[in-house]
C-alpha positions as CSV (number, residue, x, y, z in Angstrom):
1,X,61.6,-125.8,94.4
2,X,64.0,-125.5,92.0
3,X,63.2,-126.3,88.7
4,X,64.9,-129.2,88.5
5,X,63.1,-130.6,91.0
6,X,59.9,-129.2,89.3
7,X,60.6,-130.9,86.3
8,X,61.5,-134.4,88.0
9,X,58.1,-134.1,90.0
10,X,55.9,-133.2,87.1
11,X,58.2,-136.1,85.3
12,X,56.6,-138.4,88.3
13,X,53.3,-137.5,87.6
14,X,52.9,-138.5,83.9
15,X,55.4,-141.6,83.9
16,X,53.1,-143.0,86.7
17,X,50.0,-143.0,84.9
18,X,51.4,-144.5,82.0
19,X,52.5,-147.0,84.3
20,X,48.3,-147.8,84.7
21,X,47.6,-147.7,81.3
22,X,49.8,-150.2,81.0
23,X,48.0,-152.2,83.8
24,X,44.6,-151.9,82.2
25,X,45.8,-153.0,78.8
26,X,48.3,-155.7,80.0
27,X,44.3,-156.5,82.0
28,X,43.0,-156.9,78.4
29,X,45.5,-159.0,76.4
30,X,44.8,-161.2,79.8
31,X,41.7,-162.2,78.3
32,X,42.5,-163.1,74.9
33,X,44.8,-165.8,77.3
34,X,43.5,-169.0,78.2
35,X,45.3,-171.8,80.5
36,X,46.1,-171.8,84.3
37,X,46.5,-168.3,86.1
38,X,50.6,-169.0,86.3
39,X,50.3,-169.6,82.8
40,X,49.2,-166.7,81.8
41,X,51.1,-164.7,83.7
42,X,54.2,-165.6,82.5
43,X,52.9,-165.7,79.2
44,X,51.8,-161.8,79.5
45,X,54.0,-159.7,77.9
46,X,52.5,-156.2,78.7
47,X,51.6,-157.5,82.5
48,X,56.1,-157.4,82.6
49,X,56.4,-154.4,80.7
50,X,54.4,-152.5,83.4
51,X,55.9,-154.4,86.2
52,X,59.8,-153.3,84.9
53,X,57.7,-149.7,84.1
54,X,57.1,-149.1,87.6
55,X,60.3,-150.6,89.2
56,X,61.9,-147.9,87.6
57,X,59.4,-145.7,88.3
58,X,60.2,-146.4,92.1
59,X,63.6,-145.8,91.2
60,X,62.5,-142.0,90.0
61,X,60.6,-142.3,93.0
62,X,63.2,-143.0,95.5
63,X,65.6,-139.7,93.5
64,X,62.5,-137.5,94.0
65,X,62.5,-137.8,97.5
66,X,66.2,-137.4,98.1
67,X,66.4,-134.4,97.0
68,X,61.9,-132.8,97.7
69,X,59.9,-133.0,100.5
70,X,57.3,-136.0,101.1
71,X,54.5,-133.2,101.3
72,X,55.4,-131.8,98.7
73,X,56.0,-134.7,96.0
74,X,53.2,-136.1,96.6
75,X,50.5,-133.1,95.6
76,X,52.7,-134.1,92.0
77,X,51.8,-137.6,92.3
78,X,48.0,-136.6,92.9
79,X,47.9,-134.6,89.6
80,X,49.8,-137.9,88.0
81,X,46.2,-140.1,88.8
82,X,44.7,-136.9,87.6
83,X,45.7,-138.3,84.2
84,X,44.9,-141.7,84.3
85,X,41.0,-140.9,83.6
86,X,42.1,-139.3,80.4
87,X,44.5,-141.7,79.3
88,X,41.8,-143.8,80.2
89,X,39.5,-142.1,77.6
90,X,41.9,-141.4,75.0
91,X,43.2,-144.8,74.5
92,X,39.8,-146.8,75.8
93,X,37.4,-144.6,75.2
94,X,36.0,-144.8,79.1
95,X,33.4,-141.5,79.3
96,X,34.4,-139.6,82.6
97,X,32.2,-138.0,84.2
98,X,31.6,-133.8,84.6
99,X,31.7,-134.5,88.5
100,X,35.1,-136.4,87.8
101,X,36.2,-133.2,85.8
102,X,35.6,-130.9,88.8
103,X,36.9,-133.4,91.1
104,X,40.6,-133.3,89.2
105,X,40.4,-129.5,88.6
106,X,40.1,-129.1,92.7
107,X,42.6,-131.3,92.7
108,X,45.1,-129.8,90.3
109,X,44.5,-126.5,91.9
110,X,45.3,-128.0,95.7
111,X,48.9,-128.6,93.6
112,X,49.2,-125.0,92.8
113,X,48.6,-124.0,96.4
114,X,51.1,-126.6,97.9
115,X,53.9,-125.7,95.5
116,X,53.0,-122.0,96.2
117,X,54.3,-122.4,99.9
118,X,57.7,-123.5,99.0
119,X,59.5,-120.6,97.5
120,X,62.0,-121.9,94.9
C-alpha cells in the first residue's frame, strides 16, 4: 500500500467511529424530546448531523475502494470499530471490559497481518 492509501484508510478508521458517537449523542438527545416519532426525528439535530457525516464518510469509502482492494480496506474499517468502545468510554463514560480490550488487540494484530502482506 502506498503511504497515501494507508493515510486514507486510517482516516476512514477514525471518521466512521466518530459517526457512531454522533448517533449515540442523537439517541441521548432524543430522550429529551417529546411528541410523535416523526416530530422527534425532524427536530433531532444531532441525528441530522450524523446522517450528513455518514453520507460524507460513504463518499470517502467509495474513493478508498477505487484505490485499495476491499479486503485490505475493510481491515482498517474493523480497526476503526475498535475505536468505538474507547470513544464510548471517553465521551459517555461507558465501562469496557478486559475481554473486550483483548479482543480488540487481536483485531489490531490482524490489521498488521493483512497490511503486511501487501508490499508498498
